[in-house]
C-alpha positions as CSV (number, residue, x, y, z in Angstrom):
1,M,-7.0,104.1,77.7
2,A,-6.1,103.3,74.4
3,S,-2.1,104.6,75.5
4,A,-2.5,101.9,78.0
5,L,-1.9,99.2,75.7
6,L,0.9,100.6,73.9
7,G,4.5,100.3,74.6
8,P,6.3,103.5,76.1
9,T,7.6,105.0,72.7
10,Q,3.9,104.1,70.9
11,A,2.4,106.0,73.7
12,H,4.8,108.9,73.4
13,L,4.1,109.0,69.7
14,T,0.1,108.9,70.0
15,R,0.4,112.4,71.9
16,L,2.1,113.9,69.1
17,P,-0.2,116.7,67.3
18,G,-1.9,115.4,64.2
19,E,0.2,117.6,61.9
20,I,3.5,115.9,63.1
21,H,2.3,112.6,62.3
22,G,1.3,113.9,58.9
23,L,4.9,115.1,58.4
24,I,6.6,111.7,59.5
25,R,4.1,109.7,57.3
26,R,4.8,111.4,54.3
27,Y,8.4,109.9,54.3
28,L,7.3,106.4,54.6
29,S,6.5,104.2,51.6
30,N,3.1,102.8,51.4
31,R,4.9,99.5,52.4
32,D,6.0,101.0,55.7
33,V,2.6,102.6,56.0
34,K,1.0,99.1,55.7
35,N,3.3,97.7,58.7
36,L,2.7,100.6,60.8
37,R,-1.0,100.2,60.4
38,L,-0.6,96.7,61.9
39,T,1.3,97.9,65.0
40,A,-1.8,99.6,66.7
41,K,-5.6,100.7,66.5
42,F,-4.3,103.7,66.8
43,F,-2.1,103.8,63.6
44,H,-4.5,101.9,61.8
45,R,-7.0,104.8,62.1
46,I,-4.8,107.6,61.3
47,A,-2.4,106.2,58.8
48,H,-3.8,105.6,55.5
49,L,-2.0,104.6,52.2
50,R,-1.4,107.2,49.9
51,I,-3.0,106.2,46.5
52,D,-2.9,108.8,43.9
53,R,-2.9,106.2,40.9
54,V,-4.8,103.1,40.0
55,F,-3.9,100.6,37.1
56,I,-6.1,98.8,35.0
57,S,-5.0,95.8,32.4
58,A,-5.5,92.4,31.3
59,N,-4.4,91.0,34.6
60,P,-7.0,89.6,37.3
61,L,-4.9,90.7,40.1
62,N,-4.8,94.2,38.6
63,I,-8.5,94.4,37.8
64,A,-9.3,93.0,41.7
65,V,-7.2,96.0,43.2
66,F,-8.5,98.5,40.9
67,E,-12.3,97.5,42.0
68,A,-11.4,97.3,45.6
69,I,-9.9,101.1,45.5
70,A,-12.9,102.1,43.4
71,Q,-15.2,100.9,46.3
72,H,-13.2,102.4,49.2
73,D,-14.6,106.0,50.0
74,V,-11.4,107.2,51.4
75,Y,-8.9,105.7,48.9
76,R,-11.0,106.5,46.0
77,A,-11.1,110.2,46.7
78,Q,-7.1,110.4,46.4
79,V,-7.0,109.0,42.9
80,T,-5.8,111.6,40.5
81,E,-4.9,109.2,37.6
82,I,-5.6,105.8,36.1
83,V,-3.1,104.1,34.1
84,W,-4.3,101.8,31.4
85,D,-1.3,99.3,31.3
86,D,-1.4,98.5,27.7
87,A,1.4,95.9,27.8
88,L,0.4,92.5,26.9
89,L,2.8,89.3,27.7
90,P,3.6,87.9,24.6
91,A,2.6,84.4,23.9
92,N,5.0,83.5,21.0
93,R,8.0,84.3,19.1
94,R,6.0,86.5,16.6
95,E,4.2,88.7,19.2
96,Y,7.5,89.0,21.0
97,H,9.6,90.1,17.9
98,N,6.8,91.5,15.8
99,L,7.9,89.4,12.9
100,D,6.0,87.9,9.7
101,E,5.7,84.4,9.3
102,D,8.6,83.8,6.8
103,E,11.2,85.9,8.9
104,E,14.0,84.6,11.0
105,E,15.5,85.6,14.0
106,T,19.1,85.8,14.8
107,V,20.0,83.9,18.2
108,Y,23.0,84.7,20.2
109,W,24.8,82.9,22.8
110,H,26.5,84.7,25.7
111,E,28.4,82.7,28.0
112,P,27.7,84.8,31.2
113,I,24.0,84.9,30.5
114,D,24.0,81.1,30.0
115,R,25.3,80.6,33.6
116,E,22.8,83.1,35.2
117,L,19.7,81.2,33.2
118,G,21.3,78.0,34.1
119,T,21.5,76.6,30.6
120,N,23.8,76.6,27.8
121,E,24.0,76.5,24.1
122,S,22.8,72.8,23.8
123,D,19.9,73.7,25.5
124,E,18.3,75.3,22.3
125,E,16.1,72.3,21.3
126,D,15.0,71.4,24.7
127,D,11.4,71.2,25.0
128,T,10.9,72.1,28.5
129,W,10.5,75.8,27.4
130,P,10.3,77.5,23.6
131,R,13.9,78.6,22.2
132,W,12.1,82.4,22.0
133,F,11.3,82.5,25.6
134,R,14.8,81.7,26.5
135,K,16.0,84.6,23.9
136,A,13.9,86.9,25.7
137,C,15.1,86.1,29.0
138,E,18.6,86.4,27.7
139,E,17.9,89.7,26.3
140,S,16.4,91.1,29.7
141,L,19.5,90.1,31.3
142,M,21.6,91.5,28.7
143,V,20.4,95.1,29.7
144,R,21.8,94.3,33.2
145,Y,25.5,93.9,31.8
146,H,25.1,97.4,29.8
147,W,23.6,99.4,32.4
148,E,26.3,98.1,35.1
149,S,28.9,99.5,32.9
150,V,27.6,103.0,34.2
151,N,25.8,102.3,37.6
152,H,28.5,103.0,40.1
153,K,28.1,102.9,43.9
154,R,24.4,103.4,43.5
155,P,22.8,102.8,47.0
156,D,19.7,100.6,45.4
157,I,22.0,98.4,43.5
158,P,22.4,95.7,46.4
159,E,18.8,95.1,46.4
160,R,18.7,94.7,42.5
161,E,21.5,92.3,42.9
162,R,19.9,90.1,45.4
163,Q,16.9,89.8,42.6
164,F,19.5,88.5,40.3
165,A,21.3,86.7,42.5
166,A,17.8,84.6,43.1
167,L,17.0,84.5,39.8
168,L,14.8,81.7,39.2
169,P,15.7,78.6,36.7
170,L,14.1,79.1,33.4
171,G,11.8,76.3,33.8
172,E,10.2,77.8,36.7
173,S,9.9,81.0,34.9
174,W,8.3,79.4,32.2
175,E,6.1,77.6,34.4
176,Y,4.8,80.8,36.4
177,Y,4.8,82.9,32.8
178,Q,2.5,80.4,31.2
179,D,0.2,80.6,34.1
180,L,0.1,84.6,33.4
181,L,-0.6,84.0,29.8
182,R,-3.9,81.9,30.8
183,Q,-4.8,84.7,33.3
184,Q,-4.3,87.2,30.5
185,Q,-6.2,85.2,28.0
186,G,-9.0,84.9,30.1
187,V,-9.4,88.6,30.7
188,L,-9.3,89.1,27.3
189,E,-11.7,86.9,26.2
190,S,-14.1,87.9,29.0
191,G,-13.3,91.8,28.6
192,G,-13.4,92.1,32.5
193,H,-11.1,94.9,32.6
194,I,-13.2,96.9,30.1
195,R,-16.1,96.2,32.4
196,A,-14.3,97.1,35.6
197,L,-13.5,100.4,34.1
198,E,-16.8,101.2,32.7
199,A,-18.6,100.5,36.0
200,A,-15.9,102.6,38.3
201,I,-14.8,105.5,36.3
202,D,-17.0,107.7,37.7
203,R,-16.4,107.0,41.2
204,F,-13.0,108.8,41.4
205,P,-13.7,112.5,42.3
206,S,-10.4,114.1,42.1
207,L,-9.6,112.1,38.7
208,R,-7.7,114.6,36.3
209,K,-5.2,112.5,34.5
210,I,-5.6,109.4,32.1
211,I,-2.2,107.5,31.1
212,I,-2.4,104.6,28.2
213,T,1.4,103.3,27.9
214,D,2.9,100.0,27.2
215,A,6.0,100.7,29.0
216,T,4.9,99.7,32.6
217,H,7.2,96.7,33.0
218,G,10.3,98.8,32.3
219,R,13.5,97.2,32.7
220,L,14.1,93.6,34.5
221,F,13.5,94.2,38.1
222,T,13.2,98.2,37.3
223,P,9.4,98.6,36.2
224,L,7.8,101.9,35.4
225,Y,5.1,101.4,37.5
226,D,5.1,98.7,40.6
227,T,1.9,97.5,39.6
228,P,-0.1,95.0,41.9
229,M,0.9,92.1,38.9
230,I,4.2,93.1,39.1
231,R,4.5,93.1,42.9
232,S,3.1,89.7,43.1
233,F,6.2,88.2,41.0
234,P,8.0,86.1,42.9
235,R,11.8,87.0,43.7
236,G,14.0,86.8,40.9
237,F,11.4,86.1,37.9
238,N,12.7,86.6,34.6
239,Y,10.2,87.0,31.6
240,P,10.0,88.5,28.4
241,L,9.3,92.1,28.7
242,P,6.5,93.6,26.8
243,G,7.0,96.8,25.2
244,R,10.8,95.4,24.4
245,A,12.8,97.2,26.9
246,S,15.6,95.4,25.7
247,S,18.9,95.7,24.3
248,E,17.4,95.6,20.5
249,V,15.2,98.4,19.3
250,T,12.9,98.2,16.6
251,Q,10.7,100.1,14.3
252,P,8.0,97.9,13.0
253,A,5.5,98.5,10.1
254,C,2.0,100.1,10.9
255,V,-1.0,98.3,10.0
256,P,-4.2,100.4,9.0
257,W,-6.0,101.6,12.0
258,D,-8.3,98.9,13.5
259,E,-11.8,99.7,15.2
260,T,-12.3,96.3,16.6
261,G,-8.9,94.7,17.3
262,R,-6.5,94.3,20.6
263,A,-4.4,96.4,19.2
264,W,-4.2,99.9,20.7
265,Q,-7.5,98.7,22.9
266,G,-6.9,101.0,25.7
267,F,-6.9,104.3,23.5
268,R,-10.3,103.0,22.0
269,V,-11.9,102.1,25.1
270,M,-10.9,105.5,27.0
271,M,-11.7,107.7,24.2
272,D,-15.4,106.2,24.0
273,L,-15.9,106.5,27.8
274,L,-14.4,110.0,27.9
275,A,-16.3,110.9,24.9
276,Q,-19.7,110.0,26.5
277,N,-18.3,112.0,29.6
278,R,-18.5,109.0,31.6
279,D,-15.9,110.8,33.9
280,A,-18.3,113.5,34.6
281,G,-15.9,116.2,32.6
282,R,-12.9,115.8,35.3
283,V,-10.0,114.4,32.7
284,T,-8.1,117.6,31.8
285,E,-4.9,115.8,31.0
286,L,-4.3,112.5,28.5
287,Q,-0.7,110.9,28.1
288,V,-0.5,108.2,25.2
289,N,3.1,107.8,26.6
290,A,5.6,105.3,25.4
291,F,8.5,106.9,27.3
292,P,11.7,105.4,26.2
293,L,10.2,102.3,24.2
294,R,9.8,104.2,20.8
295,G,6.2,103.0,20.5
296,G,3.0,104.7,20.7
297,L,-0.4,105.0,19.1
298,N,-0.7,103.9,15.3
299,Y,-0.3,107.2,13.6
300,R,-2.7,105.7,10.8
301,L,-5.7,106.8,13.4
302,F,-4.9,110.1,11.3
303,E,-5.4,108.7,7.9
304,E,-9.2,109.1,7.7
305,P,-12.0,109.6,9.8
306,C,-13.3,107.2,12.0
307,E,-15.1,106.6,15.2
308,T,-12.1,106.9,17.7
309,L,-10.6,109.7,16.1
310,T,-14.1,111.6,16.7
311,N,-14.0,110.6,20.1
312,F,-10.7,111.7,20.5
313,Q,-11.5,115.3,19.2
314,T,-14.5,115.5,21.4
315,V,-12.3,114.7,24.3
316,L,-9.9,117.5,23.4
317,R,-12.6,120.2,22.7
318,Q,-13.6,119.9,26.4
319,D,-13.3,123.7,27.7
320,D,-11.1,123.2,30.3
321,F,-8.9,120.2,28.7
322,E,-5.3,121.3,29.2
323,S,-2.4,119.0,28.7
324,L,-1.6,116.3,25.8
325,H,1.3,113.9,25.5
326,L,1.2,112.2,22.3
327,D,3.6,109.3,21.2
328,L,3.1,108.2,18.0
329,Q,4.1,104.9,15.8
330,V,5.0,105.5,12.4
331,D,6.3,103.8,9.6
332,A,10.0,103.8,8.5
333,D,9.5,105.2,5.2
334,D,7.7,108.1,3.4
335,D,4.2,106.6,4.0
336,Q,3.7,108.4,7.0
337,I,4.4,111.9,4.7
338,E,1.1,111.2,3.0
339,V,-0.9,110.6,6.6
340,F,0.7,113.5,8.1
341,N,0.0,115.8,5.1
342,G,-3.5,114.9,5.1
343,G,-4.1,117.1,8.1
344,L,-6.2,115.5,10.4
345,L,-3.5,115.4,13.2
346,R,-3.1,119.3,12.8
347,Q,-7.0,119.7,12.9
348,T,-7.2,117.5,15.9
349,L,-4.7,119.5,18.0
350,A,-6.1,122.6,17.0
351,C,-9.3,121.7,18.4
352,A,-7.9,121.5,22.1
353,A,-10.1,123.4,24.6
354,G,-12.4,124.5,22.1
355,G,-9.8,126.2,19.9
356,K,-8.3,127.9,22.8
357,G,-5.5,125.5,22.8
358,L,-3.3,123.3,25.2
359,K,-1.5,124.6,28.0
360,R,1.2,121.6,27.7
361,L,1.7,119.5,24.5
362,A,4.4,116.6,24.1
363,L,4.5,115.3,20.3
364,A,6.8,112.1,19.6
365,T,7.4,109.6,17.2
366,N,9.4,106.5,16.8
367,N,11.3,107.6,13.8
368,D,14.7,105.7,13.7
369,G,16.6,107.9,11.7
370,P,15.9,107.5,8.1
371,P,17.6,109.6,5.2
372,W,15.2,112.5,5.8
373,S,17.1,115.0,3.8
374,M,16.5,112.5,0.7
375,L,12.9,112.3,1.1
376,P,9.9,114.6,1.0
377,Y,9.2,115.2,5.0
378,P,6.4,116.3,7.2
379,S,7.0,119.9,7.9
380,L,6.4,121.4,11.4
381,Q,3.6,123.3,9.7
382,T,1.8,120.1,9.1
383,L,1.6,119.0,12.4
384,L,1.0,122.3,14.4
385,D,-0.8,125.7,14.0
386,P,0.8,128.2,16.0
387,S,-2.3,130.3,16.3
388,N,-4.0,127.3,18.1
389,L,-0.9,127.2,20.9
390,Q,-1.6,130.9,22.2
391,R,-1.9,129.7,26.0
392,L,0.9,127.0,25.9
393,E,3.1,126.8,28.6
394,H,5.3,123.7,27.9
395,L,6.2,122.3,24.4
396,S,7.9,119.0,24.0
397,L,9.1,117.6,20.4
398,S,10.8,114.0,19.9
399,R,12.1,112.3,17.1
400,I,10.5,114.7,14.5
401,P,12.6,115.8,11.4
402,F,12.9,119.5,10.9
403,R,15.2,122.5,9.5
404,D,16.5,124.6,12.4
405,Q,15.2,127.7,11.0
406,D,11.5,126.1,10.7
407,L,11.7,125.4,14.5
408,V,13.3,128.6,15.3
409,A,10.2,130.2,13.4
410,L,7.8,128.0,15.4
411,L,9.2,128.7,18.7
412,A,9.1,132.8,17.5
413,A,5.4,132.1,17.1
414,L,4.7,130.9,21.1
415,P,3.0,133.1,23.2
416,H,5.0,135.0,26.2
417,S,3.3,132.2,28.2
418,I,5.7,129.6,27.4
419,R,7.9,128.1,30.2
420,T,9.9,125.1,28.7
421,I,10.9,123.4,25.6
422,H,12.1,120.1,25.5
423,L,13.8,118.7,22.0
424,A,14.8,115.3,22.2
425,D,16.7,113.0,20.1
426,L,16.7,115.6,17.1
427,T,16.8,114.9,13.5
428,F,17.7,117.6,11.4
429,I,17.1,118.3,7.5
430,E,19.2,120.9,7.7
431,G,21.3,122.7,10.3
432,T,22.7,121.0,13.5
433,Y,22.6,121.8,17.3
434,S,25.0,124.8,17.2
435,S,23.5,126.3,14.3
436,L,19.9,125.7,16.5
437,L,21.2,127.6,19.4
438,L,22.6,130.5,17.6
439,L,19.2,131.0,15.9
440,V,17.5,131.0,19.2
441,R,20.0,133.1,20.9
442,D,20.4,135.8,18.1
443,T,16.6,136.1,16.5
444,L,14.2,135.5,19.7
445,D,13.7,137.7,22.4
446,W,13.9,135.6,24.9
447,Q,16.6,137.7,27.0
448,S,14.1,140.4,27.6
449,R,11.4,138.3,28.6
450,N,10.6,137.7,32.6
451,P,10.2,134.8,33.2
452,R,12.7,133.4,30.4
453,P,12.1,130.4,28.4
454,H,14.1,127.6,29.2
455,L,15.3,125.0,26.5
456,T,16.4,121.7,27.3
457,I,18.2,119.3,24.8
458,I,17.5,115.5,25.4
459,N,19.9,112.6,24.1
460,E,20.0,109.0,24.1
461,N,22.9,107.5,26.2
462,H,23.9,105.4,23.5
463,L,24.5,102.5,25.8
464,Y,21.6,100.4,24.2
465,V,19.8,100.7,27.6
466,P,16.2,102.0,27.5
467,G,15.2,104.7,30.1
468,P,18.5,106.7,30.9
469,M,18.9,109.9,29.0
470,I,21.1,112.8,28.7
471,W,19.3,116.3,29.8
472,I,21.4,119.2,28.8
473,E,20.0,122.5,30.3
474,K,22.4,124.5,32.3
475,E,24.7,124.7,29.6
476,I,22.2,126.1,27.2
477,D,21.0,128.5,29.7
478,R,24.6,129.9,29.8
479,F,25.0,130.1,26.4
480,I,21.7,132.0,25.6
481,Y,21.4,133.9,28.6
482,E,25.0,134.5,30.3
483,S,27.1,134.8,27.1
484,G,28.8,131.4,27.6
485,I,30.1,129.1,24.7
486,N,27.9,126.9,22.4
487,P,27.9,123.9,24.2
488,F,27.8,122.2,20.4
489,G,30.7,124.1,19.5
490,E,30.9,126.8,16.2
491,G,31.5,124.1,13.5
492,P,29.1,122.1,11.4
493,E,29.6,118.9,13.3
494,P,27.8,118.8,16.7
495,R,30.9,118.3,18.7
496,W,29.4,118.3,22.2
497,A,26.1,116.1,21.4
498,T,27.3,113.2,22.9
499,G,30.5,114.4,24.9
500,Y,30.5,115.0,28.5
501,M,27.9,117.4,29.5
502,G,24.5,117.5,30.9
503,V,22.8,115.3,33.6
504,I,21.6,111.4,33.2
505,Y,18.2,111.1,34.2
506,D,16.7,107.5,34.2
507,T,12.9,107.4,33.2
508,F,12.4,103.9,34.8
509,D,14.0,105.3,38.1
510,P,13.1,108.5,39.1
511,D,16.0,108.4,41.9
512,Y,18.6,108.2,39.6
513,R,20.8,111.3,39.0
514,L,24.0,111.0,37.7
515,P,26.3,113.6,36.0
516,N,27.4,113.2,32.3
517,L,31.1,112.5,33.0
518,D,34.0,110.7,31.7
519,P,35.5,108.3,33.3
520,R,38.1,110.2,34.7
521,G,35.2,112.9,36.0
522,L,33.4,109.9,37.9
523,L,36.5,108.9,39.4
524,D,37.3,112.6,40.7
525,I,33.8,112.8,42.3
526,G,34.1,109.2,43.9
527,L,31.7,107.3,41.3
528,L,34.4,105.0,39.8
529,Q,37.5,103.4,41.7
530,G,40.7,102.8,40.1
531,D,44.1,103.7,39.4
532,P,44.4,107.4,37.7
533,S,47.2,106.4,35.6
534,D,45.0,103.5,34.1
535,P,44.3,104.6,30.4
536,L,40.8,104.2,31.1
537,F,41.0,107.7,32.9
538,H,42.9,109.5,30.6
539,R,41.6,112.9,29.3
540,S,42.7,114.2,26.1
541,P,43.6,117.9,26.2
542,E,40.9,118.9,23.8
543,D,38.1,117.5,26.0
544,Q,40.0,118.9,29.0
545,Q,39.8,122.3,27.6
546,G,36.3,122.0,26.4
547,M,34.8,120.7,29.6
548,E,36.6,123.4,31.6
549,A,35.0,126.0,29.0
550,L,31.5,124.6,29.6
551,G,31.9,124.7,33.5
552,I,31.7,121.0,33.5
553,I,34.8,120.7,35.6
554,P,37.2,123.2,37.2
555,P,40.3,124.6,35.7
556,R,43.3,122.8,36.5
557,T,45.6,124.8,38.7
């Protein structure tokens, strides 16, 4: 009888097998599923939202949604990961810039940005909004101009253009932002987010993963996670992005580890709850992940024993613990040498799974290129003990300085279970990309293995845009396993390290995938338009020859 209340098309849909309904819904977003549930009682009964991730942060809306899902018997059973959104909205200039009291900021004025903000240089002293807020909104928009230079014919660009076209006046954004700050301060003072997590962490029977990150907000209108808080923002809302996903990258100094302050509160709270087994031992994967923002956990946690470090080690020691992603914020000087040489980080990693070791390990710092060749440096041996990595399947190292021979010695000591190795933004004390690949090909036994390990080198995009990264994999496989040429050349300089090869992926946009080609290559495949005779599309004979040799482009006939 229910079908009599439906239209002809809906009535036919109700007669389809449940398996077909499931296949159809797999292609619908949660927003589409919500609309489908409103069309008929039948669809309201069978079409459930796919909720495998919940968010907790110092925001009342995020807390309310978290608690509602934890109380829903259907949705809470789907949840496999909890994301602690550690991104706090900056309340003043010092919080946004990480400045000392006497440190000055440099303010730049950009005419196109001024027009979009609805302001101009004479507004610098306007009392309607503070200058730091205007500068922060300006930085968020500057990323747009950098990224547009390489974003060609993207199908999602029109939607984002509509967001930019609806950009709120700065005064309206500031008024809305102040309300967000009041809400955030109220939660921080009451500890409501901590209480909500404590009460609900055991209510997710499928929970496996914890993610702690301050990169949630991503870039303007392109968040890493579309949290309830972010979804509630009015269209065109511009604001200071927590985590500084802007065109400016800094490496702030690390203060001594604090067991009571708001900094790294998410990590302290999570480690305390997991060490008490409040998750019923379900969590087997932990990520302290800054994504592309070069932040992370204060490495001074490993300076001397403390309660949080003890809790962290207790969590890792669980017999079935498998995966750790650990991004570390380090000092930009040789202070980090003393901390790492103290051995607490190495001991902590070695205790994983009761000494059996991890299956997946990602270790990164936010090193910004100090002159490592002139300093003592933390060797790989001070960070990792290969004897405790004997069931490792994936290894990722990022922004860690090393000698090429030391890294190859580590790779040689890894078990045959290793499948993938990711090396991101390498800092060489000795050697180059080229010499590293030569050592891998000529000294390791990877060619005889089945399955073979796959090495990927990941570089920044050099456009001052956080998120997009160049992944170089196929070219490396051809060199190691198929007698191809070295993608980084044979000379002392890493000739192709920033050249045209690999694929660009965007951390903040999982659907983004673009060949890393020069303008002529983008023109040839239709992602750029223009006159082929324009100097912009000129390709030198050397580049043409190199790209043909690497198989990036077909040979000219």
